[in-house]
All heavy atoms as an XYZ file, in Angstrom:
863
protein
N     -21.201     12.099     -4.740
C     -21.024     12.162     -3.309
C     -19.935     13.201     -3.004
O     -18.838     13.104     -3.505
C     -20.596     10.783     -2.798
C     -20.286     10.747     -1.345
S     -19.652      9.166     -0.729
C     -20.545      7.951     -1.621
N     -20.286     14.198     -2.228
C     -19.355     15.265     -1.897
C     -19.313     15.467     -0.392
O     -20.306     15.262      0.301
C     -19.798     16.567     -2.552
C     -19.879     16.497     -4.053
C     -20.395     17.789     -4.612
C     -20.617     17.669     -6.097
N     -21.135     18.889     -6.669
N     -18.177     15.864      0.085
C     -17.994     16.184      1.499
C     -17.341     17.549      1.602
O     -16.424     17.858      0.842
C     -17.079     15.167      2.190
C     -17.631     13.772      2.274
C     -17.338     12.821      1.303
C     -18.436     13.384      3.339
C     -17.835     11.532      1.379
C     -18.929     12.094      3.434
C     -18.624     11.180      2.446
O     -19.109      9.905      2.534
N     -17.780     18.332      2.544
C     -17.099     19.583      2.860
C     -16.136     19.296      3.996
O     -16.396     18.441      4.848
C     -18.109     20.641      3.302
O     -18.936     20.994      2.227
N     -15.012     20.000      3.999
C     -14.048     19.813      5.074
C     -13.277     21.102      5.287
O     -13.172     21.935      4.395
C     -13.108     18.641      4.792
C     -12.375     18.730      3.477
C     -11.148     19.364      3.381
C     -12.919     18.175      2.333
C     -10.475     19.439      2.175
C     -12.265     18.237      1.115
C     -11.040     18.879      1.038
N     -12.758     21.234      6.485
C     -11.991     22.421      6.831
C     -10.511     22.175      6.556
O     -10.078     21.024      6.376
C     -12.165     22.766      8.322
O     -11.595     21.708      9.095
C     -13.636     22.972      8.680
N      -9.753     23.217      6.559
C      -8.304     23.096      6.394
C      -7.707     22.286      7.539
O      -6.787     21.498      7.338
C      -7.669     24.490      6.325
C      -6.205     24.476      5.979
C      -5.896     23.985      4.573
O      -6.795     23.977      3.702
O      -4.738     23.589      4.341
N      -8.248     22.452      8.725
C      -7.776     21.690      9.891
C      -8.011     20.192      9.684
O      -7.129     19.375      9.954
C      -8.495     22.168     11.152
C      -8.040     21.470     12.410
C      -8.759     21.992     13.641
C      -8.333     21.226     14.871
N      -9.043     21.660     16.073
N      -9.208     19.826      9.195
C      -9.494     18.414      8.923
C      -8.549     17.873      7.852
O      -8.026     16.761      7.972
C     -10.937     18.237      8.454
C     -11.974     18.415      9.531
C     -13.381     18.366      8.973
O     -13.704     19.178      8.075
O     -14.156     17.504      9.439
N      -8.341     18.656      6.799
C      -7.452     18.251      5.714
C      -6.053     17.984      6.254
O      -5.445     16.946      5.984
C      -7.414     19.320      4.631
C      -6.569     18.934      3.421
C      -6.433     20.082      2.440
N      -5.347     20.975      2.750
C      -4.044     20.704      2.608
N      -3.661     19.528      2.178
N      -3.128     21.583      2.914
N      -5.544     18.922      7.032
C      -4.195     18.775      7.589
C      -4.083     17.558      8.488
O      -3.065     16.859      8.474
C      -3.789     20.034      8.353
C      -3.549     21.208      7.426
O      -3.256     21.045      6.252
N      -3.686     22.408      7.965
N      -5.116     17.285      9.259
C      -5.097     16.129     10.156
C      -5.078     14.818      9.371
O      -4.325     13.901      9.697
C      -6.296     16.162     11.102
C      -6.237     15.089     12.156
C      -7.341     15.229     13.194
O      -8.299     15.965     13.014
N      -7.203     14.505     14.288
N      -5.889     14.739      8.325
C      -5.917     13.521      7.497
C      -4.566     13.316      6.819
O      -4.020     12.208      6.822
C      -7.063     13.585      6.463
C      -6.920     12.487      5.417
C      -8.403     13.490      7.162
N      -4.017     14.376      6.279
C      -2.714     14.265      5.613
C      -1.649     13.831      6.618
O      -0.832     12.951      6.335
C      -2.349     15.585      4.923
C      -3.269     15.777      3.715
C      -0.878     15.605      4.501
C      -3.188     17.129      3.090
N      -1.674     14.412      7.786
C      -0.709     14.066      8.830
C      -0.840     12.604      9.266
O       0.160     11.919      9.478
C      -0.913     14.991     10.028
O      -0.111     14.604     11.103
N      -2.074     12.119      9.374
C      -2.316     10.761      9.862
C      -2.135      9.671      8.813
O      -1.817      8.525      9.164
C      -3.715     10.642     10.452
C      -3.866     11.414     11.739
O      -2.897     11.716     12.429
N      -5.094     11.765     12.073
N      -2.360     10.005      7.545
C      -2.407      8.952      6.524
C      -1.376      9.092      5.406
O      -1.307      8.229      4.530
C      -3.811      8.880      5.909
C      -4.853      8.460      6.903
C      -5.642      9.398      7.547
C      -5.030      7.123      7.227
C      -6.590      9.016      8.484
C      -5.972      6.728      8.158
C      -6.755      7.676      8.797
N      -0.573     10.160      5.439
C       0.418     10.352      4.384
C       1.801     10.629      4.978
O       1.920     11.192      6.058
C       0.022     11.515      3.471
C      -1.220     11.262      2.650
S      -1.609     12.628      1.527
C      -0.350     12.365      0.277
N       2.801     10.230      4.214
C       4.184     10.556      4.559
C       4.930     10.800      3.254
O       4.871      9.975      2.335
C       4.833      9.421      5.337
C       6.245      9.735      5.778
C       6.832      8.642      6.626
C       8.225      9.075      7.065
N       8.848      8.069      7.907
N       5.584     11.937      3.160
C       6.352     12.305      1.972
C       5.512     12.226      0.694
O       5.976     11.752     -0.347
C       7.596     11.430      1.831
C       8.534     11.560      3.022
O       8.637     12.680      3.577
O       9.151     10.548      3.408
N       4.247     12.658      0.783
C       3.378     12.694     -0.379
C       2.773     11.370     -0.793
O       2.112     11.274     -1.810
N       2.999     10.326     -0.014
C       2.479      8.995     -0.335
C       1.565      8.527      0.795
O       1.850      8.744      1.966
C       3.648      8.024     -0.503
C       3.262      6.727     -1.139
C       4.423      6.178     -1.940
C       4.131      4.836     -2.499
N       3.501      4.802     -3.766
N       0.468      7.888      0.421
C      -0.474      7.366      1.407
C       0.138      6.136      2.056
O       0.524      5.186      1.373
C      -1.835      7.042      0.750
C      -2.771      6.381      1.732
C      -2.462      8.311      0.181
N       0.227      6.156      3.403
C       0.837      5.036      4.124
C      -0.204      4.056      4.642
O       0.096      2.897      4.883
C       1.741      5.533      5.273
C       0.984      6.483      6.196
C       2.999      6.181      4.711
C       1.755      6.932      7.419
N      -1.433      4.523      4.803
C      -2.547      3.638      5.132
C      -3.835      4.333      4.703
O      -3.901      5.551      4.649
C      -2.581      3.299      6.625
O      -2.861      4.442      7.400
N      -4.823      3.508      4.391
C      -6.099      4.058      3.936
C      -7.061      4.207      5.111
O      -7.210      3.273      5.905
C      -6.723      3.163      2.873
C      -6.005      3.145      1.539
C      -6.627      2.103      0.621
C      -6.046      4.513      0.889
N      -7.709      5.343      5.199
C      -8.699      5.524      6.263
C      -9.945      4.690      6.006
O     -10.263      4.364      4.858
C      -9.015      7.018      6.204
C      -8.659      7.441      4.828
C      -7.573      6.519      4.365
N     -10.659      4.374      7.065
C     -11.907      3.614      6.931
C     -13.068      4.541      6.573
O     -13.978      4.136      5.858
C     -12.209      2.870      8.225
N     -13.033      5.769      7.049
C     -14.158      6.683      6.841
C     -14.115      7.310      5.455
O     -13.069      7.732      4.968
C     -14.156      7.765      7.915
C     -14.408      7.181      9.285
C     -14.674      8.247     10.305
C     -14.950      7.560     11.628
N     -15.790      8.295     12.487
N     -15.295      7.364      4.839
C     -15.421      7.897      3.486
C     -14.937      9.347      3.386
O     -14.295      9.719      2.418
C     -16.883      7.818      3.023
C     -17.384      6.407      2.823
C     -16.784      5.737      1.605
O     -16.798      6.342      0.522
O     -16.312      4.602      1.744
N     -15.265     10.151      4.375
C     -14.875     11.563      4.315
C     -13.351     11.697      4.253
O     -12.826     12.522      3.510
C     -15.431     12.320      5.520
C     -15.114     13.806      5.476
C     -15.792     14.549      6.609
C     -15.518     16.030      6.532
N     -16.215     16.771      7.596
N     -12.643     10.881      4.986
C     -11.187     10.938      4.972
C     -10.643     10.446      3.629
O      -9.660     10.982      3.106
C     -10.611     10.140      6.134
C     -10.914     10.797      7.470
C     -10.419      9.991      8.635
C     -10.785     10.691      9.936
N     -10.352      9.945     11.104
N     -11.283      9.453      3.048
C     -10.899      9.003      1.706
C     -11.129     10.120      0.698
O     -10.336     10.327     -0.217
C     -11.705      7.765      1.308
C     -11.313      6.529      2.069
C     -12.174      5.348      1.684
C     -11.834      4.144      2.532
N     -12.678      2.995      2.255
N     -12.230     10.838      0.878
C     -12.540     11.978      0.006
C     -11.444     13.039      0.106
O     -11.004     13.581     -0.912
C     -13.896     12.570      0.388
C     -14.314     13.739     -0.467
C     -14.981     13.524     -1.665
C     -14.063     15.048     -0.082
C     -15.376     14.583     -2.464
C     -14.446     16.114     -0.868
C     -15.109     15.884     -2.056
O     -15.483     16.932     -2.851
N     -10.992     13.310      1.300
C      -9.941     14.313      1.488
C      -8.661     13.876      0.774
O      -8.023     14.676      0.080
C      -9.698     14.585      2.987
C     -10.926     15.304      3.582
C      -8.427     15.399      3.203
C     -10.932     15.430      5.097
N      -8.289     12.618      0.898
C      -7.103     12.109      0.194
C      -7.289     12.193     -1.322
O      -6.373     12.581     -2.050
C      -6.790     10.680      0.619
C      -6.276     10.493      2.041
C      -6.072      9.012      2.339
C      -4.991     11.269      2.277
N      -8.463     11.846     -1.792
C      -8.743     11.939     -3.230
C      -8.683     13.384     -3.703
O      -8.197     13.673     -4.795
C     -10.119     11.338     -3.551
O     -10.115      9.953     -3.315
N      -9.164     14.296     -2.873
C      -9.104     15.721     -3.203
C      -7.655     16.195     -3.314
O      -7.326     16.997     -4.186
C      -9.835     16.547     -2.144
O     -11.202     16.239     -2.141
N      -6.807     15.694     -2.441
C      -5.384     16.027     -2.518
C      -4.809     15.556     -3.843
O      -4.022     16.245     -4.478
C      -4.607     15.364     -1.371
C      -4.605     16.106     -0.093
C      -4.056     17.507     -0.210
O      -2.861     17.698     -0.539
O      -4.826     18.443      0.032
N      -5.216     14.371     -4.254
C      -4.720     13.804     -5.506
C      -5.060     14.697     -6.696
O      -4.259     14.849     -7.608
C      -5.303     12.396     -5.696
C      -4.938     11.774     -7.001
C      -3.660     11.284     -7.217
C      -5.858     11.693     -8.040
C      -3.305     10.713     -8.430
C      -5.511     11.126     -9.253
C      -4.228     10.632     -9.447
N      -6.236     15.311     -6.685
C      -6.663     16.112     -7.838
C      -5.774     17.325     -8.065
O      -5.758     17.878     -9.161
C      -8.126     16.594     -7.694
O      -8.228     17.504     -6.596
C      -9.083     15.430     -7.523
N      -5.017     17.730     -7.075
C      -4.139     18.897     -7.212
C      -3.027     18.669     -8.222
O      -2.373     19.606     -8.642
C      -3.569     19.286     -5.851
C      -4.629     19.779     -4.895
C      -4.048     20.105     -3.544
C      -5.133     20.604     -2.594
N      -4.595     20.912     -1.267
N      -2.840     17.430     -8.633
C      -1.798     17.092     -9.604
C      -2.235     17.342    -11.047
O      -1.450     17.156    -11.964
C      -1.413     15.612     -9.453
C      -0.836     15.258     -8.108
C      -0.523     13.776     -8.044
C       0.163     13.440     -6.751
N       1.200     12.427     -6.939
N      -3.482     17.743    -11.246
C      -4.045     17.820    -12.588
C      -4.518     19.221    -12.950
O      -4.868     20.002    -12.068
C      -5.212     16.827    -12.715
C      -4.769     15.406    -12.549
C      -4.755     14.812    -11.304
C      -4.325     14.682    -13.636
C      -4.317     13.509    -11.127
C      -3.881     13.372    -13.481
C      -3.877     12.786    -12.227
N      -4.542     19.486    -14.240
C      -4.991     20.773    -14.767
C      -6.464     20.687    -15.155
O      -6.882     19.732    -15.819
C      -4.209     21.126    -16.034
C      -2.741     21.366    -15.828
C      -2.048     21.612    -17.151
O      -2.614     22.320    -18.016
O      -0.937     21.077    -17.327
N      -7.220     21.702    -14.773
C      -8.624     21.790    -15.197
C      -8.676     21.972    -16.705
O      -7.848     22.667    -17.294
C      -9.315     22.946    -14.493
N      -9.624     21.302    -17.344
C      -9.821     21.433    -18.780
C      -8.968     20.509    -19.628
O      -9.122     20.463    -20.842
N      -8.061     19.781    -19.038
C      -7.201     18.865    -19.782
C      -7.739     17.445    -19.669
O      -8.220     17.035    -18.625
C      -5.776     18.924    -19.235
C      -4.799     18.068    -20.013
C      -3.387     18.240    -19.516
C      -2.481     17.274    -20.286
N      -1.125     17.271    -19.785
N      -7.663     16.706    -20.775
C      -8.082     15.306    -20.800
C      -6.875     14.428    -20.471
O      -5.754     14.707    -20.899
C      -8.602     14.919    -22.188
C      -9.817     15.696    -22.632
S     -11.310     15.202    -21.773
C     -11.718     13.729    -22.654
N      -7.143     13.383    -19.696
C      -6.099     12.431    -19.304
C      -6.541     11.019    -19.664
O      -7.703     10.672    -19.509
C      -5.844     12.507    -17.792
C      -5.307     13.843    -17.352
C      -6.172     14.857    -16.955
C      -3.947     14.094    -17.357
C      -5.682     16.095    -16.568
C      -3.444     15.330    -16.966
C      -4.322     16.324    -16.571
O      -3.833     17.547    -16.194
N      -5.590     10.222    -20.085
C      -5.895      8.822    -20.375
C      -5.957      8.059    -19.057
O      -5.434      8.496    -18.022
C      -4.815      8.209    -21.272
O      -3.596      8.081    -20.556
N      -6.576      6.888    -19.099
C      -6.626      6.036    -17.917
C      -5.208      5.698    -17.460
O      -4.920      5.672    -16.260
C      -7.411      4.758    -18.202
C      -7.530      3.852    -17.006
C      -8.362      2.607    -17.261
O      -8.533      2.220    -18.433
O      -8.830      2.020    -16.278
N      -4.313      5.477    -18.401
C      -2.927      5.155    -18.065
C      -2.263      6.315    -17.321
O      -1.544      6.097    -16.342
C      -2.133      4.812    -19.328
C      -0.688      4.443    -19.034
C       0.088      4.056    -20.268
O      -0.474      3.886    -21.340
N       1.382      3.926    -20.123
N      -2.511      7.540    -17.752
C      -1.941      8.703    -17.064
C      -2.478      8.820    -15.635
O      -1.719      9.116    -14.702
C      -2.248      9.993    -17.828
C      -1.493     10.127    -19.125
C      -1.942     11.311    -19.938
O      -3.162     11.430    -20.219
O      -1.068     12.139    -20.285
N      -3.773      8.574    -15.476
C      -4.376      8.601    -14.137
C      -3.737      7.516    -13.272
O      -3.348      7.762    -12.130
C      -5.905      8.415    -14.210
C      -6.572      9.559    -14.981
C      -6.505      8.255    -12.816
C      -6.516     10.903    -14.317
N      -3.611      6.317    -13.818
C      -3.006      5.199    -13.074
C      -1.576      5.519    -12.645
O      -1.186      5.250    -11.504
C      -3.023      3.919    -13.902
C      -4.405      3.353    -14.080
O      -5.337      3.699    -13.355
N      -4.549      2.478    -15.061
N      -0.797      6.073    -13.573
C       0.593      6.401    -13.250
C       0.672      7.402    -12.106
O       1.504      7.264    -11.204
C       1.308      6.944    -14.491
C       1.599      5.875    -15.520
C       2.100      6.429    -16.845
O       2.287      7.673    -16.965
O       2.304      5.631    -17.772
N      -0.184      8.408    -12.120
C      -0.202      9.393    -11.034
C      -0.703      8.775     -9.728
O      -0.188      9.075     -8.661
C      -1.039     10.609    -11.402
C      -0.358     11.558    -12.348
C       0.953     12.133    -11.793
O       1.042     12.442    -10.582
O       1.897     12.269    -12.581
N      -1.723      7.933     -9.831
C      -2.223      7.262     -8.623
C      -1.111      6.449     -7.962
O      -1.001      6.432     -6.733
C      -3.412      6.354     -8.957
C      -4.746      7.058     -9.144
C      -5.746      6.136     -9.836
C      -5.303      7.549     -7.817
N      -0.297      5.808     -8.749
C       0.787      4.987     -8.202
C       1.876      5.812     -7.526
O       2.654      5.274     -6.743
C       1.382      4.095     -9.288
C       0.501      2.908     -9.673
C       0.991      2.253    -10.961
C       0.429      1.893     -8.537
N       1.926      7.117     -7.787
C       2.885      7.962     -7.077
C       2.402      8.283     -5.668
O       3.187      8.688     -4.816
C       3.152      9.294     -7.816
O       1.975     10.112     -7.798
C       3.640      9.055     -9.228
N       1.108      8.085     -5.426
C       0.522      8.442     -4.132
C      -0.015      7.230     -3.373
O       0.022      7.193     -2.150
C      -0.595      9.458     -4.360
C      -1.128     10.117     -3.124
S      -2.170     11.517     -3.613
C      -3.091     11.742     -2.108
N      -0.523      6.237     -4.104
C      -1.143      5.058     -3.498
C      -0.362      3.804     -3.877
O       0.335      3.771     -4.885
C      -2.591      4.904     -3.979
C      -3.485      6.036     -3.576
C      -3.690      7.110     -4.420
C      -4.127      6.022     -2.348
C      -4.516      8.165     -4.049
C      -4.956      7.064     -1.969
C      -5.146      8.140     -2.819
N      -0.519      2.746     -3.094
C       0.183      1.497     -3.383
C      -0.424      0.811     -4.608
O      -1.546      1.107     -5.004
C       0.111      0.552     -2.185
O      -1.157     -0.053     -2.115
N       0.321     -0.140     -5.152
C      -0.169     -0.869     -6.328
C      -1.408     -1.689     -5.992
O      -2.175     -2.036     -6.875
C       0.921     -1.744     -6.932
C       1.379     -2.855     -6.027
C       2.449     -3.691     -6.676
C       2.847     -4.773     -5.693
N       3.588     -5.832     -6.290
N      -1.616     -1.988     -4.720
C      -2.801     -2.734     -4.305
C      -4.038     -1.842     -4.179
O      -5.155     -2.351     -4.135
C      -2.556     -3.419     -2.959
C      -1.454     -4.466     -3.039
O      -1.299     -5.091     -4.109
O      -0.739     -4.636     -2.038
N      -3.835     -0.532     -4.108
C      -4.940      0.391     -3.844
C      -5.337      1.292     -5.003
O      -6.401      1.897     -4.971
C      -4.580      1.300     -2.656
C      -4.335      0.536     -1.379
O      -5.023     -0.479     -1.148
O      -3.453      0.950     -0.604
N      -4.505      1.403     -6.026
C      -4.743      2.441     -7.020
C      -6.031      2.248     -7.827
O      -6.687      3.227     -8.189
C      -3.530      2.627     -7.930
C      -3.435      1.658     -9.080
C      -3.909      2.013    -10.339
C      -2.881      0.401     -8.922
C      -3.814      1.135    -11.404
C      -2.789     -0.484     -9.966
C      -3.263     -0.109    -11.209
O      -3.182     -0.983    -12.259
N      -6.439      1.023     -8.112
C      -7.666      0.795     -8.892
C      -8.878      1.263     -8.096
O      -9.754      1.960     -8.624
C      -7.802     -0.691     -9.300
C      -9.153     -0.947     -9.958
C      -6.675     -1.080    -10.233
N      -8.915      0.908     -6.823
C     -10.009      1.363     -5.970
C     -10.016      2.891     -5.868
O     -11.071      3.521     -5.924
C      -9.871      0.760     -4.569
C     -10.969      1.200     -3.625
C     -10.819      0.628     -2.227
O      -9.689      0.283     -1.824
O     -11.847      0.520     -1.545
N      -8.852      3.487     -5.791
C      -8.768      4.947     -5.685
C      -9.235      5.620     -6.973
O      -9.848      6.685     -6.932
C      -7.343      5.380     -5.334
C      -6.863      4.851     -3.999
C      -7.862      5.048     -2.874
O      -8.378      6.137     -2.668
N      -8.150      3.985     -2.137
N      -8.970      5.001     -8.108
C      -9.461      5.545     -9.372
C     -10.984      5.544     -9.380
O     -11.617      6.505     -9.820
C      -8.899      4.742    -10.548
C      -9.183      5.407    -11.894
C      -8.630      4.610    -13.059
N      -9.310      3.323    -13.131
C      -8.686      2.146    -13.235
N      -7.378      2.074    -13.280
N      -9.372      1.030    -13.310
N     -11.587      4.493     -8.851
C     -13.049      4.445     -8.763
C     -13.578      5.549     -7.854
O     -14.606      6.149     -8.133
C     -13.512      3.081     -8.253
C     -13.423      2.001     -9.298
C     -14.096      0.710     -8.823
N     -13.416     -0.410     -9.424
C     -12.661     -1.292     -8.788
N     -12.509     -1.223     -7.486
N     -12.081     -2.270     -9.437
N     -12.872      5.790     -6.742
C     -13.295      6.864     -5.836
C     -13.281      8.231     -6.525
O     -14.109      9.086     -6.226
C     -12.416      6.916     -4.585
C     -12.805      5.934     -3.523
C     -11.887      5.023     -3.020
C     -14.098      5.902     -3.009
C     -12.238      4.115     -2.038
C     -14.461      4.984     -2.030
C     -13.524      4.104     -1.548
O     -13.881      3.205     -0.582
N     -12.343      8.459     -7.426
C     -12.308      9.739     -8.136
C     -13.623     10.004     -8.857
O     -14.092     11.145     -8.910
C     -11.148      9.761     -9.133
C      -9.749      9.706     -8.549
C      -8.728      9.583     -9.669
C      -9.465     10.900     -7.662
N     -14.234      8.947     -9.383
C     -15.518      9.067    -10.072
C     -16.657      9.085     -9.067
O     -17.555      9.922     -9.134
C     -15.697      7.919    -11.091
C     -14.558      7.920    -12.124
C     -17.061      8.011    -11.774
C     -14.372      9.209    -12.885
N     -16.635      8.180     -8.112
C     -17.691      8.109     -7.094
C     -17.818      9.427     -6.337
O     -18.925      9.899     -6.076
C     -17.397      6.975     -6.089
O     -17.310      5.749     -6.804
C     -18.481      6.873     -5.028
N     -16.675     10.020     -5.995
C     -16.676     11.284     -5.269
C     -16.908     12.483     -6.189
O     -16.892     13.619     -5.747
C     -15.359     11.478     -4.521
C     -15.146     10.542     -3.363
C     -13.864     10.137     -3.021
C     -16.205     10.069     -2.597
C     -13.633      9.298     -1.937
C     -15.989      9.218     -1.522
C     -14.706      8.834     -1.194
N     -17.077     12.210     -7.480
C     -17.356     13.238     -8.489
C     -16.234     14.271     -8.610
O     -16.467     15.425     -8.953
C     -18.703     13.913     -8.212
C     -19.860     12.940     -8.215
C     -21.185     13.554     -7.794
O     -21.244     14.779     -7.572
O     -22.153     12.798     -7.683
N     -15.013     13.846     -8.330
C     -13.859     14.724     -8.483
C     -13.374     14.734     -9.928
O     -12.814     15.718    -10.394
C     -12.734     14.283     -7.547
C     -13.078     14.386     -6.058
C     -12.028     13.673     -5.217
C     -13.229     15.829     -5.632
N     -13.573     13.614    -10.609
C     -13.259     13.481    -12.028
C     -14.510     13.006    -12.749
O     -15.384     12.373    -12.153
C     -12.162     12.428    -12.257
C     -10.767     12.952    -12.181
C     -10.149     13.171    -10.959
C     -10.047     13.213    -13.336
C      -8.848     13.634    -10.885
C      -8.747     13.684    -13.272
C      -8.149     13.896    -12.040
N     -14.540     13.295    -14.026
C     -15.529     12.702    -14.920
C     -14.749     11.871    -15.918
O     -13.538     12.044    -16.083
C     -16.340     13.788    -15.629
C     -17.252     14.552    -14.685
C     -18.125     15.531    -15.440
C     -19.062     16.248    -14.473
N     -19.943     17.176    -15.180
N     -15.460     10.952    -16.595
C     -14.785     10.128    -17.604
C     -15.743      9.816    -18.744
O     -16.957      9.917    -18.599
C     -14.241      8.848    -16.995
C     -15.305      7.893    -16.537
C     -14.723      6.632    -15.981
N     -15.813      5.839    -15.431
C     -15.660      4.810    -14.650
N     -14.448      4.417    -14.317
N     -16.688      4.144    -14.199
N     -15.152      9.403    -19.836
C     -15.958      8.988    -20.971
C     -16.645      7.672    -20.637
O     -16.215      6.957    -19.721
C     -15.087      8.818    -22.235
O     -14.039      7.894    -21.944
C     -14.508     10.145    -22.703
N     -17.688      7.339    -21.378
C     -18.454      6.112    -21.126
C     -17.576      4.863    -21.208
O     -17.792      3.903    -20.468
C     -19.615      6.013    -22.105
N     -16.580      4.878    -22.086
C     -15.711      3.703    -22.207
C     -14.550      3.718    -21.205
O     -13.748      2.786    -21.151
C     -15.183      3.552    -23.638
C     -14.289      4.705    -24.077
O     -13.993      5.613    -23.262
O     -13.880      4.700    -25.253
N     -14.442      4.777    -20.395
C     -13.429      4.848    -19.342
C     -12.018      5.108    -19.815
O     -11.074      4.931    -19.048
N     -11.862      5.559    -21.047
C     -10.507      5.776    -21.562
C      -9.991      7.185    -21.331
O      -8.787      7.414    -21.365
C     -10.433      5.476    -23.076
O     -11.343      6.343    -23.766
C     -10.766      4.018    -23.361
N     -10.867      8.146    -21.106
C     -10.471      9.532    -20.907
C     -11.078     10.088    -19.618
O     -12.251      9.851    -19.338
C     -10.924     10.405    -22.087
C     -10.299     10.030    -23.410
C      -8.822     10.377    -23.437
O      -8.422     11.492    -23.165
N      -8.001      9.382    -23.761
N     -10.284     10.828    -18.874
C     -10.694     11.425    -17.601
C     -10.400     12.917    -17.630
O      -9.455     13.347    -18.288
C      -9.899     10.809    -16.443
C     -10.228      9.373    -16.143
C      -9.836      8.342    -16.993
C     -10.920      9.035    -14.995
C     -10.126      7.029    -16.704
C     -11.223      7.718    -14.690
C     -10.821      6.723    -15.558
O     -11.124      5.422    -15.267
N     -11.168     13.683    -16.880
C     -10.909     15.108    -16.713
C     -11.461     15.551    -15.364
O     -12.369     14.940    -14.822
C     -11.499     15.938    -17.853
C     -12.996     15.854    -17.973
C     -13.907     16.725    -17.454
C     -13.764     14.856    -18.661
N     -15.184     16.330    -17.765
C     -15.129     15.178    -18.511
C     -13.424     13.700    -19.386
C     -16.143     14.395    -19.037
C     -14.449     12.932    -19.912
C     -15.786     13.289    -19.748
N     -10.845     16.620    -14.824
C     -11.311     17.152    -13.547
C     -12.737     17.642    -13.675
O     -13.106     18.254    -14.681
C     -10.439     18.328    -13.100
C      -9.109     17.991    -12.465
C      -8.306     19.267    -12.242
C      -9.294     17.255    -11.157
N     -13.523     17.394    -12.662
C     -14.897     17.891    -12.615
C     -14.839     19.322    -12.097
O     -14.661     19.548    -10.911
C     -15.744     16.995    -11.701
C     -17.187     17.418    -11.654
O     -17.607     18.389    -12.284
N     -17.973     16.698    -10.892
N     -14.961     20.273    -12.973
C     -14.871     21.687    -12.587
C     -15.927     22.081    -11.572
O     -15.736     23.006    -10.805
C     -14.999     22.582    -13.810
C     -13.820     22.506    -14.718
C     -14.011     23.428    -15.880
N     -12.860     23.339    -16.744
C     -12.420     24.350    -17.460
N     -13.039     25.506    -17.417
N     -11.370     24.200    -18.216
N     -17.063     21.395    -11.548
C     -18.124     21.704    -10.588
C     -17.636     21.547     -9.161
O     -18.173     22.156     -8.245
C     -19.344     20.804    -10.803
C     -19.954     20.982    -12.174
O     -19.729     22.037    -12.813
O     -20.661     20.059    -12.612
N     -16.611     20.712     -8.949
C     -16.129     20.440     -7.590
C     -14.889     21.247     -7.229
O     -14.393     21.128     -6.127
C     -15.782     18.959     -7.451
C     -16.994     18.118     -7.170
O     -18.095     18.688     -7.073
O     -16.857     16.902     -7.049
N     -14.391     22.075     -8.110
C     -13.153     22.778     -7.815
C     -13.256     23.670     -6.584
O     -12.324     23.786     -5.820
C     -12.696     23.592     -9.030
C     -12.318     22.725    -10.235
S     -11.271     21.296     -9.853
C      -9.762     22.106     -9.410
N     -14.397     24.265     -6.335
C     -14.574     25.089     -5.141
C     -14.496     24.240     -3.877
O     -13.933     24.655     -2.880
C     -15.926     25.832     -5.168
C     -15.944     26.906     -6.244
O     -14.862     27.388     -6.614
O     -17.042     27.253     -6.698
N     -15.074     23.038     -3.914
C     -15.033     22.150     -2.759
C     -13.602     21.723     -2.445
O     -13.195     21.695     -1.296
C     -15.885     20.897     -3.017
C     -17.364     21.156     -3.013
C     -17.893     21.587     -1.660
O     -17.484     21.004     -0.642
O     -18.697     22.522     -1.622
N     -12.841     21.412     -3.471
C     -11.470     20.947     -3.280
C     -10.610     22.069     -2.718
O      -9.721     21.843     -1.917
C     -10.881     20.420     -4.619
C      -9.415     20.115     -4.485
C     -11.647     19.175     -5.040
N     -10.917     23.292     -3.085
C     -10.106     24.431     -2.646
C     -10.316     24.799     -1.187
O      -9.559     25.558     -0.624
C     -10.413     25.628     -3.529
N     -11.349     24.290     -0.554
C     -11.628     24.664      0.848
C     -10.543     24.213      1.779
O      -9.906     23.232      1.590
C     -12.972     24.068      1.297
C     -14.130     24.820      0.738
C     -15.391     24.301      1.344
C     -16.570     25.082      0.795
N     -17.811     24.623      1.290
């Protein structure tokens, strides 16, 4: 599942749902969740493998402890990350890098 968005939309979502780099409330609309998830991917290097623990630790810097598991699922649902079948390793989905850069 992918969404296209403009820089204006991105800025509005960040302004409405984030403060000091941390999500203060979760949007109801999927597209806005996608934009927040896209922001999260900027913390990672393309081509590098990450453990689930590393992903969780980074998620906790942006999302609350009550939300990070759901947000990790969104990374896969939104096809921003790929993971191994056993869920122990994650990596950025290079196919989506152009979408995230918009």
